[in-house]
All heavy atoms as TSV, in Angstrom:
chain	resi	resn	atom	element	x	y	z
A	1	MET	N	N	24.791	-105.717	119.173
A	1	MET	CA	C	23.992	-106.914	118.941
A	1	MET	C	C	24.302	-107.915	120.058
A	1	MET	O	O	25.428	-108.074	120.385
A	1	MET	CB	C	24.376	-107.478	117.601
A	1	MET	CG	C	23.748	-108.820	117.312
A	1	MET	SD	S	23.886	-109.268	115.593
A	1	MET	CE	C	22.328	-108.586	115.088
A	2	LYS	N	N	23.264	-108.568	120.552
A	2	LYS	CA	C	23.461	-109.517	121.627
A	2	LYS	C	C	22.506	-110.756	121.420
A	2	LYS	O	O	21.323	-110.551	121.353
A	2	LYS	CB	C	23.112	-108.854	122.957
A	2	LYS	CG	C	23.271	-109.768	124.149
A	2	LYS	CD	C	22.892	-109.009	125.468
A	2	LYS	CE	C	23.068	-109.800	126.668
A	2	LYS	NZ	N	22.185	-110.959	126.806
A	3	PRO	N	N	23.091	-111.914	121.240
A	3	PRO	CA	C	22.230	-113.112	121.116
A	3	PRO	C	C	21.581	-113.467	122.411
A	3	PRO	O	O	22.105	-113.176	123.495
A	3	PRO	CB	C	23.232	-114.206	120.666
A	3	PRO	CG	C	24.579	-113.717	121.153
A	3	PRO	CD	C	24.531	-112.238	121.173
A	4	GLU	N	N	20.390	-114.091	122.328
A	4	GLU	CA	C	19.683	-114.497	123.509
A	4	GLU	C	C	20.356	-115.764	124.085
A	4	GLU	O	O	20.780	-116.639	123.370
A	4	GLU	CB	C	18.266	-114.862	123.171
A	4	GLU	CG	C	17.435	-113.635	122.757
A	4	GLU	CD	C	16.019	-114.021	122.412
A	4	GLU	OE1	O	15.549	-115.093	122.815
A	4	GLU	OE2	O	15.379	-113.161	121.769
A	5	ASN	N	N	20.425	-115.838	125.420
A	5	ASN	CA	C	21.021	-116.967	126.098
A	5	ASN	C	C	20.057	-118.159	125.926
A	5	ASN	O	O	18.890	-118.041	126.088
A	5	ASN	CB	C	21.260	-116.690	127.583
A	5	ASN	CG	C	22.118	-117.760	128.198
A	5	ASN	OD1	O	22.693	-118.598	127.561
A	5	ASN	ND2	N	22.254	-117.669	129.534
A	6	GLN	N	N	20.606	-119.350	125.481
A	6	GLN	CA	C	19.821	-120.512	125.312
A	6	GLN	C	C	20.535	-121.667	125.973
A	6	GLN	O	O	21.735	-121.862	125.873
A	6	GLN	CB	C	19.651	-120.817	123.849
A	6	GLN	CG	C	18.924	-119.701	123.067
A	6	GLN	CD	C	18.846	-119.980	121.585
A	6	GLN	OE1	O	19.181	-121.039	121.136
A	6	GLN	NE2	N	18.477	-118.967	120.822
A	7	THR	N	N	19.772	-122.581	126.664
A	7	THR	CA	C	20.340	-123.742	127.346
A	7	THR	C	C	20.975	-124.634	126.272
A	7	THR	O	O	20.370	-124.914	125.221
A	7	THR	CB	C	19.224	-124.480	128.104
A	7	THR	OG1	O	18.649	-123.567	128.991
A	7	THR	CG2	C	19.825	-125.669	128.824
A	8	GLY	N	N	22.173	-125.165	126.568
A	8	GLY	CA	C	22.814	-126.125	125.723
A	8	GLY	C	C	23.619	-125.517	124.545
A	8	GLY	O	O	24.189	-126.268	123.749
A	9	VAL	N	N	23.639	-124.216	124.368
A	9	VAL	CA	C	24.326	-123.615	123.280
A	9	VAL	C	C	25.876	-123.528	123.610
A	9	VAL	O	O	26.226	-123.140	124.697
A	9	VAL	CB	C	23.795	-122.198	122.977
A	9	VAL	CG1	C	24.689	-121.493	121.973
A	9	VAL	CG2	C	22.389	-122.269	122.492
A	10	LYS	N	N	26.657	-124.020	122.698
A	10	LYS	CA	C	28.127	-123.942	122.858
A	10	LYS	C	C	28.719	-122.696	122.279
A	10	LYS	O	O	29.613	-122.088	122.935
A	10	LYS	CB	C	28.758	-125.170	122.109
A	10	LYS	CG	C	28.298	-126.477	122.749
A	10	LYS	CD	C	28.843	-127.657	121.947
A	10	LYS	CE	C	28.287	-128.931	122.565
A	10	LYS	NZ	N	28.805	-130.128	121.894
A	11	THR	N	N	28.293	-122.264	121.162
A	11	THR	CA	C	28.747	-120.997	120.518
A	11	THR	C	C	27.615	-120.412	119.710
A	11	THR	O	O	26.621	-121.088	119.393
A	11	THR	CB	C	29.985	-121.182	119.638
A	11	THR	OG1	O	29.602	-122.036	118.484
A	11	THR	CG2	C	31.153	-121.725	120.325
A	12	PHE	N	N	27.792	-119.193	119.348
A	12	PHE	CA	C	26.886	-118.472	118.444
A	12	PHE	C	C	27.737	-118.039	117.245
A	12	PHE	O	O	28.874	-117.722	117.383
A	12	PHE	CB	C	26.291	-117.233	119.113
A	12	PHE	CG	C	25.401	-117.474	120.183
A	12	PHE	CD1	C	25.846	-117.482	121.521
A	12	PHE	CD2	C	24.044	-117.692	119.991
A	12	PHE	CE1	C	25.037	-117.761	122.584
A	12	PHE	CE2	C	23.174	-117.939	121.019
A	12	PHE	CZ	C	23.704	-117.987	122.343
A	13	GLU	N	N	27.081	-117.952	116.083
A	13	GLU	CA	C	27.686	-117.362	114.926
A	13	GLU	C	C	26.901	-116.115	114.527
A	13	GLU	O	O	25.651	-116.242	114.443
A	13	GLU	CB	C	27.804	-118.314	113.734
A	13	GLU	CG	C	28.936	-119.307	113.881
A	13	GLU	CD	C	29.146	-120.079	112.592
A	13	GLU	OE1	O	28.271	-120.171	111.715
A	13	GLU	OE2	O	30.259	-120.631	112.478
A	14	VAL	N	N	27.525	-115.039	114.281
A	14	VAL	CA	C	26.934	-113.831	113.736
A	14	VAL	C	C	27.473	-113.578	112.363
A	14	VAL	O	O	28.682	-113.711	112.189
A	14	VAL	CB	C	27.223	-112.618	114.653
A	14	VAL	CG1	C	26.675	-111.334	114.057
A	14	VAL	CG2	C	26.767	-112.779	116.049
A	15	ARG	N	N	26.601	-113.395	111.404
A	15	ARG	CA	C	27.096	-113.029	110.083
A	15	ARG	C	C	26.458	-111.702	109.700
A	15	ARG	O	O	25.316	-111.398	110.054
A	15	ARG	CB	C	26.851	-114.143	109.088
A	15	ARG	CG	C	25.416	-114.304	108.586
A	15	ARG	CD	C	25.354	-115.412	107.562
A	15	ARG	NE	N	24.002	-115.598	107.075
A	15	ARG	CZ	C	23.664	-116.423	106.133
A	15	ARG	NH1	N	24.604	-117.220	105.571
A	15	ARG	NH2	N	22.428	-116.572	105.748
A	16	TYR	N	N	27.254	-110.926	108.934
A	16	TYR	CA	C	26.734	-109.595	108.469
A	16	TYR	C	C	27.283	-109.299	107.080
A	16	TYR	O	O	28.359	-109.798	106.692
A	16	TYR	CB	C	27.117	-108.508	109.511
A	16	TYR	CG	C	28.572	-108.350	109.711
A	16	TYR	CD1	C	29.320	-107.377	108.987
A	16	TYR	CD2	C	29.271	-109.077	110.683
A	16	TYR	CE1	C	30.666	-107.246	109.173
A	16	TYR	CE2	C	30.629	-108.875	110.878
A	16	TYR	CZ	C	31.307	-107.951	110.138
A	16	TYR	OH	O	32.654	-107.816	110.358
A	17	ALA	N	N	26.495	-108.524	106.394
A	17	ALA	CA	C	26.892	-108.100	105.025
A	17	ALA	C	C	26.429	-106.674	104.801
A	17	ALA	O	O	25.339	-106.296	105.209
A	17	ALA	CB	C	26.260	-109.018	103.982
A	18	LEU	N	N	27.257	-105.907	104.097
A	18	LEU	CA	C	26.932	-104.518	103.727
A	18	LEU	C	C	25.976	-104.550	102.542
A	18	LEU	O	O	26.131	-105.309	101.613
A	18	LEU	CB	C	28.211	-103.775	103.354
A	18	LEU	CG	C	28.086	-102.311	102.928
A	18	LEU	CD1	C	27.519	-101.494	104.106
A	18	LEU	CD2	C	29.406	-101.779	102.474
A	19	GLN	N	N	24.916	-103.781	102.687
A	19	GLN	CA	C	23.907	-103.674	101.652
A	19	GLN	C	C	24.331	-102.598	100.662
A	19	GLN	O	O	24.628	-101.459	101.027
A	19	GLN	CB	C	22.570	-103.358	102.219
A	19	GLN	CG	C	21.425	-103.351	101.274
A	19	GLN	CD	C	20.097	-103.207	101.978
A	19	GLN	OE1	O	19.838	-103.817	102.968
A	19	GLN	NE2	N	19.278	-102.316	101.454
A	20	GLY	N	N	24.456	-102.967	99.383
A	20	GLY	CA	C	24.916	-102.000	98.371
A	20	GLY	C	C	23.759	-101.457	97.567
A	20	GLY	O	O	22.569	-101.530	97.944
A	21	THR	N	N	24.070	-100.856	96.421
A	21	THR	CA	C	23.113	-100.236	95.546
A	21	THR	C	C	22.038	-101.239	95.150
A	21	THR	O	O	22.358	-102.382	94.805
A	21	THR	CB	C	23.855	-99.689	94.318
A	21	THR	OG1	O	24.891	-98.848	94.712
A	21	THR	CG2	C	22.906	-98.962	93.380
A	22	GLY	N	N	20.818	-100.834	95.186
A	22	GLY	CA	C	19.698	-101.731	94.777
A	22	GLY	C	C	19.399	-102.776	95.781
A	22	GLY	O	O	18.673	-103.705	95.493
A	23	GLY	N	N	20.024	-102.748	96.950
A	23	GLY	CA	C	19.720	-103.735	97.972
A	23	GLY	C	C	20.550	-104.969	97.920
A	23	GLY	O	O	20.377	-105.879	98.740
A	24	ALA	N	N	21.477	-105.050	96.965
A	24	ALA	CA	C	22.285	-106.262	96.832
A	24	ALA	C	C	23.256	-106.318	97.995
A	24	ALA	O	O	23.863	-105.308	98.416
A	24	ALA	CB	C	23.092	-106.178	95.521
A	25	LEU	N	N	23.418	-107.518	98.553
A	25	LEU	CA	C	24.339	-107.738	99.732
A	25	LEU	C	C	25.702	-108.060	99.217
A	25	LEU	O	O	25.890	-108.821	98.283
A	25	LEU	CB	C	23.802	-108.812	100.603
A	25	LEU	CG	C	22.495	-108.536	101.310
A	25	LEU	CD1	C	22.082	-109.778	102.161
A	25	LEU	CD2	C	22.621	-107.357	102.207
A	26	GLY	N	N	26.684	-107.493	99.921
A	26	GLY	CA	C	28.116	-107.894	99.702
A	26	GLY	C	C	28.378	-109.223	100.293
A	26	GLY	O	O	27.463	-109.912	100.794
A	27	PRO	N	N	29.660	-109.603	100.371
A	27	PRO	CA	C	29.938	-110.925	100.962
A	27	PRO	C	C	29.707	-110.952	102.445
A	27	PRO	O	O	29.801	-109.903	103.153
A	27	PRO	CB	C	31.459	-111.087	100.690
A	27	PRO	CG	C	31.946	-109.703	100.397
A	27	PRO	CD	C	30.806	-108.925	99.884
A	28	TRP	N	N	29.259	-112.110	102.983
A	28	TRP	CA	C	29.041	-112.250	104.407
A	28	TRP	C	C	30.332	-112.362	105.141
A	28	TRP	O	O	31.276	-113.040	104.699
A	28	TRP	CB	C	28.210	-113.530	104.684
A	28	TRP	CG	C	26.775	-113.469	104.236
A	28	TRP	CD1	C	26.288	-114.020	103.089
A	28	TRP	CD2	C	25.682	-112.816	104.907
A	28	TRP	NE1	N	24.901	-113.724	103.027
A	28	TRP	CE2	C	24.527	-112.987	104.093
A	28	TRP	CE3	C	25.594	-112.076	106.098
A	28	TRP	CZ2	C	23.291	-112.492	104.474
A	28	TRP	CZ3	C	24.373	-111.602	106.424
A	28	TRP	CH2	C	23.216	-111.798	105.634
A	29	THR	N	N	30.444	-111.750	106.310
A	29	THR	CA	C	31.518	-111.896	107.263
A	29	THR	C	C	30.960	-112.676	108.486
A	29	THR	O	O	29.845	-112.292	108.969
A	29	THR	CB	C	32.107	-110.540	107.695
A	29	THR	OG1	O	32.622	-109.870	106.554
A	29	THR	CG2	C	33.215	-110.753	108.706
A	30	ILE	N	N	31.605	-113.715	108.935
A	30	ILE	CA	C	31.078	-114.497	110.051
A	30	ILE	C	C	32.031	-114.336	111.267
A	30	ILE	O	O	33.240	-114.441	111.132
A	30	ILE	CB	C	30.956	-115.984	109.697
A	30	ILE	CG1	C	29.935	-116.160	108.600
A	30	ILE	CG2	C	30.595	-116.824	110.900
A	30	ILE	CD1	C	29.794	-117.572	108.040
A	31	VAL	N	N	31.399	-114.074	112.411
A	31	VAL	CA	C	32.146	-113.929	113.677
A	31	VAL	C	C	31.533	-114.965	114.648
A	31	VAL	O	O	30.338	-115.141	114.754
A	31	VAL	CB	C	31.937	-112.521	114.302
A	31	VAL	CG1	C	32.610	-112.408	115.633
A	31	VAL	CG2	C	32.403	-111.447	113.304
A	32	THR	N	N	32.415	-115.751	115.312
A	32	THR	CA	C	31.999	-116.746	116.294
A	32	THR	C	C	32.080	-116.122	117.673
A	32	THR	O	O	33.104	-115.600	118.033
A	32	THR	CB	C	32.876	-118.018	116.235
A	32	THR	OG1	O	32.756	-118.547	114.862
A	32	THR	CG2	C	32.454	-119.046	117.194
A	33	LEU	N	N	30.973	-116.339	118.463
A	33	LEU	CA	C	30.951	-115.816	119.801
A	33	LEU	C	C	30.839	-117.010	120.762
A	33	LEU	O	O	30.098	-117.954	120.483
A	33	LEU	CB	C	29.670	-114.917	119.981
A	33	LEU	CG	C	29.492	-113.760	119.008
A	33	LEU	CD1	C	28.176	-113.089	119.272
A	33	LEU	CD2	C	30.650	-112.823	119.095
A	34	THR	N	N	31.554	-116.955	121.875
A	34	THR	CA	C	31.541	-118.051	122.803
A	34	THR	C	C	30.622	-117.845	123.970
A	34	THR	O	O	30.488	-118.686	124.865
A	34	THR	CB	C	32.972	-118.310	123.373
A	34	THR	OG1	O	33.422	-117.129	123.938
A	34	THR	CG2	C	33.932	-118.754	122.228
A	35	SER	N	N	29.920	-116.750	124.006
A	35	SER	CA	C	28.944	-116.427	125.072
A	35	SER	C	C	27.936	-115.465	124.518
A	35	SER	O	O	28.174	-114.790	123.491
A	35	SER	CB	C	29.622	-115.879	126.270
A	35	SER	OG	O	30.039	-114.518	126.045
A	36	PRO	N	N	26.763	-115.342	125.191
A	36	PRO	CA	C	25.722	-114.441	124.696
A	36	PRO	C	C	25.893	-112.982	125.186
A	36	PRO	O	O	24.920	-112.276	125.415
A	36	PRO	CB	C	24.447	-115.075	125.248
A	36	PRO	CG	C	24.868	-115.677	126.522
A	36	PRO	CD	C	26.270	-116.216	126.220
A	37	GLN	N	N	27.129	-112.575	125.346
A	37	GLN	CA	C	27.402	-111.202	125.808
A	37	GLN	C	C	27.296	-110.203	124.658
A	37	GLN	O	O	27.493	-110.597	123.476
A	37	GLN	CB	C	28.769	-111.094	126.451
A	37	GLN	CG	C	28.884	-111.966	127.688
A	37	GLN	CD	C	30.261	-111.886	128.337
A	37	GLN	OE1	O	31.107	-111.190	127.839
A	37	GLN	NE2	N	30.475	-112.641	129.364
A	38	LYS	N	N	27.013	-108.987	124.995
A	38	LYS	CA	C	26.895	-107.912	124.042
A	38	LYS	C	C	28.266	-107.782	123.252
A	38	LYS	O	O	29.321	-107.914	123.877
A	38	LYS	CB	C	26.606	-106.592	124.717
A	38	LYS	CG	C	26.445	-105.413	123.758
A	38	LYS	CD	C	26.034	-104.182	124.518
A	38	LYS	CE	C	25.923	-103.014	123.628
A	38	LYS	NZ	N	25.589	-101.799	124.344
A	39	VAL	N	N	28.203	-107.566	121.959
A	39	VAL	CA	C	29.370	-107.518	121.121
A	39	VAL	C	C	29.348	-106.261	120.238
A	39	VAL	O	O	28.295	-105.897	119.736
A	39	VAL	CB	C	29.486	-108.765	120.200
A	39	VAL	CG1	C	30.541	-108.605	119.137
A	39	VAL	CG2	C	29.716	-109.960	121.010
A	40	THR	N	N	30.487	-105.627	120.102
A	40	THR	CA	C	30.652	-104.493	119.182
A	40	THR	C	C	31.452	-104.978	118.008
A	40	THR	O	O	32.549	-105.602	118.171
A	40	THR	CB	C	31.388	-103.315	119.824
A	40	THR	OG1	O	30.629	-102.860	120.955
A	40	THR	CG2	C	31.551	-102.173	118.867
A	41	ILE	N	N	30.951	-104.820	116.796
A	41	ILE	CA	C	31.642	-105.232	115.607
A	41	ILE	C	C	32.480	-104.034	115.039
A	41	ILE	O	O	31.871	-103.067	114.665
A	41	ILE	CB	C	30.645	-105.720	114.504
A	41	ILE	CG1	C	29.683	-106.805	115.044
A	41	ILE	CG2	C	31.370	-106.174	113.238
A	41	ILE	CD1	C	30.313	-108.138	115.272
A	42	PRO	N	N	33.780	-104.196	115.040
A	42	PRO	CA	C	34.598	-103.055	114.564
A	42	PRO	C	C	34.729	-103.050	113.045
A	42	PRO	O	O	34.432	-104.063	112.371
A	42	PRO	CB	C	35.951	-103.339	115.196
A	42	PRO	CG	C	36.007	-104.836	115.309
A	42	PRO	CD	C	34.617	-105.275	115.566
A	43	GLY	N	N	35.105	-101.930	112.485
A	43	GLY	CA	C	35.415	-101.789	111.075
A	43	GLY	C	C	34.229	-101.657	110.123
A	43	GLY	O	O	34.391	-101.818	108.919
A	44	LEU	N	N	33.049	-101.360	110.644
A	44	LEU	CA	C	31.873	-101.204	109.787
A	44	LEU	C	C	31.944	-99.814	109.096
A	44	LEU	O	O	32.446	-98.880	109.658
A	44	LEU	CB	C	30.592	-101.359	110.542
A	44	LEU	CG	C	30.401	-102.760	111.224
A	44	LEU	CD1	C	29.061	-102.743	112.011
A	44	LEU	CD2	C	30.431	-103.853	110.215
A	45	THR	N	N	31.353	-99.687	107.948
A	45	THR	CA	C	31.300	-98.457	107.163
A	45	THR	C	C	30.276	-97.503	107.774
A	45	THR	O	O	29.133	-97.812	107.950
A	45	THR	CB	C	30.942	-98.751	105.710
A	45	THR	OG1	O	31.916	-99.654	105.180
A	45	THR	CG2	C	30.923	-97.432	104.895
A	46	LEU	N	N	30.735	-96.254	108.084
A	46	LEU	CA	C	29.871	-95.228	108.651
A	46	LEU	C	C	28.741	-94.960	107.672
A	46	LEU	O	O	28.960	-94.803	106.481
A	46	LEU	CB	C	30.707	-93.939	108.922
A	46	LEU	CG	C	29.938	-92.846	109.639
A	46	LEU	CD1	C	29.481	-93.319	111.035
A	46	LEU	CD2	C	30.809	-91.614	109.780
A	47	ALA	N	N	27.536	-94.911	108.148
A	47	ALA	CA	C	26.325	-94.705	107.397
A	47	ALA	C	C	25.972	-95.893	106.459
A	47	ALA	O	O	25.090	-95.826	105.702
A	47	ALA	CB	C	26.281	-93.452	106.567
A	48	GLY	N	N	26.727	-96.984	106.630
A	48	GLY	CA	C	26.454	-98.210	105.886
A	48	GLY	C	C	25.229	-98.940	106.400
A	48	GLY	O	O	24.937	-98.910	107.599
A	49	ILE	N	N	24.485	-99.574	105.531
A	49	ILE	CA	C	23.309	-100.389	105.918
A	49	ILE	C	C	23.778	-101.849	105.891
A	49	ILE	O	O	24.224	-102.332	104.827
A	49	ILE	CB	C	22.128	-100.135	104.936
A	49	ILE	CG1	C	21.759	-98.651	104.942
A	49	ILE	CG2	C	20.945	-101.030	105.279
A	49	ILE	CD1	C	20.786	-98.250	103.922
A	50	TYR	N	N	23.576	-102.500	107.005
A	50	TYR	CA	C	24.033	-103.954	107.105
A	50	TYR	C	C	22.887	-104.853	107.439
A	50	TYR	O	O	21.949	-104.430	108.149
A	50	TYR	CB	C	25.087	-104.026	108.251
A	50	TYR	CG	C	26.418	-103.492	107.884
A	50	TYR	CD1	C	26.706	-102.146	108.024
A	50	TYR	CD2	C	27.405	-104.362	107.401
A	50	TYR	CE1	C	27.954	-101.655	107.653
A	50	TYR	CE2	C	28.650	-103.820	107.084
A	50	TYR	CZ	C	28.923	-102.460	107.217
A	50	TYR	OH	O	30.171	-101.975	106.854
A	51	GLN	N	N	22.937	-106.039	106.999
A	51	GLN	CA	C	22.045	-107.134	107.347
A	51	GLN	C	C	22.822	-108.016	108.315
A	51	GLN	O	O	23.972	-108.403	108.046
A	51	GLN	CB	C	21.654	-107.969	106.147
A	51	GLN	CG	C	20.815	-107.207	105.138
A	51	GLN	CD	C	19.399	-106.925	105.610
A	51	GLN	OE1	O	18.766	-107.785	106.184
A	51	GLN	NE2	N	18.918	-105.760	105.347
A	52	PHE	N	N	22.213	-108.363	109.428
A	52	PHE	CA	C	22.813	-109.254	110.434
A	52	PHE	C	C	21.940	-110.451	110.656
A	52	PHE	O	O	20.730	-110.374	110.654
A	52	PHE	CB	C	22.972	-108.490	111.784
A	52	PHE	CG	C	24.147	-107.624	111.837
A	52	PHE	CD1	C	24.157	-106.355	111.341
A	52	PHE	CD2	C	25.337	-108.058	112.515
A	52	PHE	CE1	C	25.255	-105.519	111.436
A	52	PHE	CE2	C	26.425	-107.248	112.592
A	52	PHE	CZ	C	26.411	-105.997	112.039
A	53	GLN	N	N	22.572	-111.612	110.938
A	53	GLN	CA	C	21.853	-112.835	111.290
A	53	GLN	C	C	22.653	-113.552	112.343
A	53	GLN	O	O	23.876	-113.420	112.404
A	53	GLN	CB	C	21.650	-113.735	110.100
A	53	GLN	CG	C	20.674	-113.233	109.064
A	53	GLN	CD	C	20.482	-114.189	107.930
A	53	GLN	OE1	O	21.414	-114.494	107.206
A	53	GLN	NE2	N	19.275	-114.722	107.786
A	54	ILE	N	N	21.981	-114.341	113.191
A	54	ILE	CA	C	22.620	-115.112	114.277
A	54	ILE	C	C	22.085	-116.534	114.186
A	54	ILE	O	O	20.942	-116.788	113.829
A	54	ILE	CB	C	22.277	-114.535	115.641
A	54	ILE	CG1	C	22.849	-113.121	115.792
A	54	ILE	CG2	C	22.843	-115.436	116.736
A	54	ILE	CD1	C	22.492	-112.465	117.097
A	55	ARG	N	N	22.971	-117.508	114.495
A	55	ARG	CA	C	22.535	-118.892	114.667
A	55	ARG	C	C	23.369	-119.413	115.820
A	55	ARG	O	O	24.348	-118.932	116.232
A	55	ARG	CB	C	22.701	-119.726	113.436
A	55	ARG	CG	C	24.175	-119.984	113.006
A	55	ARG	CD	C	24.185	-120.878	111.774
A	55	ARG	NE	N	25.506	-121.151	111.376
A	55	ARG	CZ	C	25.870	-121.960	110.398
A	55	ARG	NH1	N	24.876	-122.533	109.745
A	55	ARG	NH2	N	27.117	-122.203	110.095
A	56	ALA	N	N	22.856	-120.521	116.455
A	56	ALA	CA	C	23.504	-121.134	117.609
A	56	ALA	C	C	23.999	-122.536	117.253
A	56	ALA	O	O	23.444	-123.222	116.395
A	56	ALA	CB	C	22.506	-121.209	118.765
A	57	LEU	N	N	25.043	-122.969	117.956
A	57	LEU	CA	C	25.586	-124.348	117.821
A	57	LEU	C	C	25.358	-125.015	119.171
A	57	LEU	O	O	25.819	-124.599	120.189
A	57	LEU	CB	C	27.058	-124.315	117.479
A	57	LEU	CG	C	27.749	-125.664	117.513
A	57	LEU	CD1	C	27.159	-126.585	116.444
A	57	LEU	CD2	C	29.257	-125.521	117.347
A	58	GLY	N	N	24.582	-126.126	119.081
A	58	GLY	CA	C	24.342	-126.937	120.262
A	58	GLY	C	C	24.793	-128.350	119.956
A	58	GLY	O	O	25.411	-128.638	118.972
A	59	LYS	N	N	24.457	-129.268	120.881
A	59	LYS	CA	C	24.947	-130.638	120.726
A	59	LYS	C	C	24.298	-131.327	119.499
A	59	LYS	O	O	24.827	-132.373	119.027
A	59	LYS	CB	C	24.753	-131.451	121.943
A	59	LYS	CG	C	23.338	-131.568	122.473
A	59	LYS	CD	C	23.294	-132.291	123.781
A	59	LYS	CE	C	21.948	-132.160	124.429
A	59	LYS	NZ	N	21.899	-132.828	125.758
A	60	LEU	N	N	23.196	-130.848	118.941
A	60	LEU	CA	C	22.585	-131.414	117.760
A	60	LEU	C	C	23.017	-130.724	116.470
A	60	LEU	O	O	22.546	-131.012	115.407
A	60	LEU	CB	C	21.050	-131.404	117.901
A	60	LEU	CG	C	20.455	-132.215	119.092
A	60	LEU	CD1	C	18.970	-132.006	119.128
A	60	LEU	CD2	C	20.872	-133.671	118.955
A	61	GLY	N	N	23.918	-129.722	116.573
A	61	GLY	CA	C	24.368	-129.003	115.441
A	61	GLY	C	C	23.891	-127.581	115.428
A	61	GLY	O	O	23.454	-127.046	116.449
A	62	TYR	N	N	23.940	-126.952	114.265
A	62	TYR	CA	C	23.584	-125.537	114.119
A	62	TYR	C	C	22.052	-125.388	113.957
A	62	TYR	O	O	21.375	-126.217	113.295
A	62	TYR	CB	C	24.231	-124.917	112.889
A	62	TYR	CG	C	25.701	-124.550	113.142
A	62	TYR	CD1	C	26.691	-125.334	112.668
A	62	TYR	CD2	C	26.014	-123.393	113.837
A	62	TYR	CE1	C	28.024	-124.992	112.873
A	62	TYR	CE2	C	27.349	-123.072	114.085
A	62	TYR	CZ	C	28.346	-123.864	113.577
A	62	TYR	OH	O	29.648	-123.525	113.810
A	63	THR	N	N	21.508	-124.306	114.493
A	63	THR	CA	C	20.118	-123.901	114.216
A	63	THR	C	C	20.118	-123.270	112.849
A	63	THR	O	O	21.148	-122.952	112.266
A	63	THR	CB	C	19.656	-122.896	115.274
A	63	THR	OG1	O	20.428	-121.693	115.198
A	63	THR	CG2	C	19.685	-123.451	116.669
A	64	ASP	N	N	18.955	-122.954	112.337
A	64	ASP	CA	C	18.811	-122.152	111.139
A	64	ASP	C	C	19.243	-120.730	111.497
A	64	ASP	O	O	19.193	-120.313	112.624
A	64	ASP	CB	C	17.386	-122.119	110.653
A	64	ASP	CG	C	16.947	-123.484	110.095
A	64	ASP	OD1	O	17.801	-124.255	109.660
A	64	ASP	OD2	O	15.730	-123.742	110.159
A	65	TRP	N	N	19.656	-119.941	110.477
A	65	TRP	CA	C	19.953	-118.563	110.707
A	65	TRP	C	C	18.605	-117.893	111.060
A	65	TRP	O	O	17.564	-118.152	110.454
A	65	TRP	CB	C	20.455	-117.908	109.434
A	65	TRP	CG	C	21.911	-118.360	109.133
A	65	TRP	CD1	C	22.265	-119.204	108.149
A	65	TRP	CD2	C	23.104	-117.913	109.750
A	65	TRP	NE1	N	23.653	-119.377	108.172
A	65	TRP	CE2	C	24.166	-118.565	109.112
A	65	TRP	CE3	C	23.338	-116.995	110.778
A	65	TRP	CZ2	C	25.507	-118.380	109.495
A	65	TRP	CZ3	C	24.671	-116.818	111.154
A	65	TRP	CH2	C	25.721	-117.493	110.529
A	66	MET	N	N	18.650	-116.947	112.002
A	66	MET	CA	C	17.445	-116.193	112.361
A	66	MET	C	C	17.052	-115.229	111.229
A	66	MET	O	O	17.906	-115.055	110.278
A	66	MET	CB	C	17.685	-115.354	113.625
A	66	MET	CG	C	18.699	-114.268	113.478
A	66	MET	SD	S	18.805	-113.259	114.957
A	66	MET	CE	C	18.502	-111.613	114.233
A	67	ASP	N	N	15.864	-114.679	111.243
A	67	ASP	CA	C	15.526	-113.706	110.235
A	67	ASP	C	C	16.481	-112.545	110.237
A	67	ASP	O	O	16.968	-112.138	111.336
A	67	ASP	CB	C	14.086	-113.173	110.517
A	67	ASP	CG	C	13.004	-114.251	110.268
A	67	ASP	OD1	O	13.270	-115.198	109.544
A	67	ASP	OD2	O	11.925	-114.112	110.888
A	68	PRO	N	N	16.833	-112.009	109.122
A	68	PRO	CA	C	17.796	-110.896	109.077
A	68	PRO	C	C	17.294	-109.630	109.752
A	68	PRO	O	O	16.064	-109.365	109.713
A	68	PRO	CB	C	18.012	-110.636	107.567
A	68	PRO	CG	C	16.903	-111.319	106.871
A	68	PRO	CD	C	16.379	-112.349	107.772
A	69	LYS	N	N	18.178	-108.926	110.378
A	69	LYS	CA	C	17.882	-107.607	110.989
A	69	LYS	C	C	18.693	-106.585	110.290
A	69	LYS	O	O	19.897	-106.828	109.987
A	69	LYS	CB	C	18.211	-107.595	112.505
A	69	LYS	CG	C	17.532	-108.652	113.299
A	69	LYS	CD	C	16.082	-108.377	113.434
A	69	LYS	CE	C	15.432	-109.419	114.322
A	69	LYS	NZ	N	14.031	-109.291	114.442
A	70	THR	N	N	18.139	-105.426	110.004
A	70	THR	CA	C	18.832	-104.373	109.309
A	70	THR	C	C	19.294	-103.312	110.309
A	70	THR	O	O	18.509	-102.911	111.174
A	70	THR	CB	C	17.911	-103.701	108.258
A	70	THR	OG1	O	17.517	-104.715	107.342
A	70	THR	CG2	C	18.601	-102.621	107.492
A	71	PHE	N	N	20.512	-102.910	110.207
A	71	PHE	CA	C	21.098	-101.865	111.065
A	71	PHE	C	C	21.818	-100.853	110.202
A	71	PHE	O	O	22.481	-101.210	109.199
A	71	PHE	CB	C	22.103	-102.432	112.038
A	71	PHE	CG	C	21.509	-103.323	113.070
A	71	PHE	CD1	C	21.452	-104.701	112.859
A	71	PHE	CD2	C	20.948	-102.771	114.238
A	71	PHE	CE1	C	20.895	-105.529	113.825
A	71	PHE	CE2	C	20.441	-103.660	115.250
A	71	PHE	CZ	C	20.373	-105.003	114.974
A	72	VAL	N	N	21.704	-99.544	110.550
A	72	VAL	CA	C	22.419	-98.504	109.901
A	72	VAL	C	C	23.551	-98.049	110.865
A	72	VAL	O	O	23.259	-97.751	112.003
A	72	VAL	CB	C	21.569	-97.313	109.549
A	72	VAL	CG1	C	22.388	-96.159	108.930
A	72	VAL	CG2	C	20.413	-97.758	108.602
A	73	VAL	N	N	24.758	-98.042	110.443
A	73	VAL	CA	C	25.917	-97.649	111.278
A	73	VAL	C	C	25.924	-96.151	111.443
A	73	VAL	O	O	25.925	-95.404	110.523
A	73	VAL	CB	C	27.251	-98.108	110.660
A	73	VAL	CG1	C	28.425	-97.696	111.524
A	73	VAL	CG2	C	27.279	-99.637	110.500
A	74	ALA	N	N	25.863	-95.707	112.726
A	74	ALA	CA	C	25.881	-94.320	113.033
A	74	ALA	C	C	27.156	-93.876	113.625
A	74	ALA	O	O	27.886	-94.613	114.220
A	74	ALA	CB	C	24.732	-94.019	113.991
């Protein structure tokens, strides 16, 4: 996952949650990124289905969370 570079952004937050039975999401885990470089998230469950979202922090505060993206860990 790689956030898009945006002018004035200080950091990015990525949050992800494992999708369980019936589509219910587990607890969110938040990772702070200091640059828009590609990131590998360790410790994910093999064949697990995850929802990911990103938001940016600029001088006016945080943006809204982006629309969720679904990924299957291979």
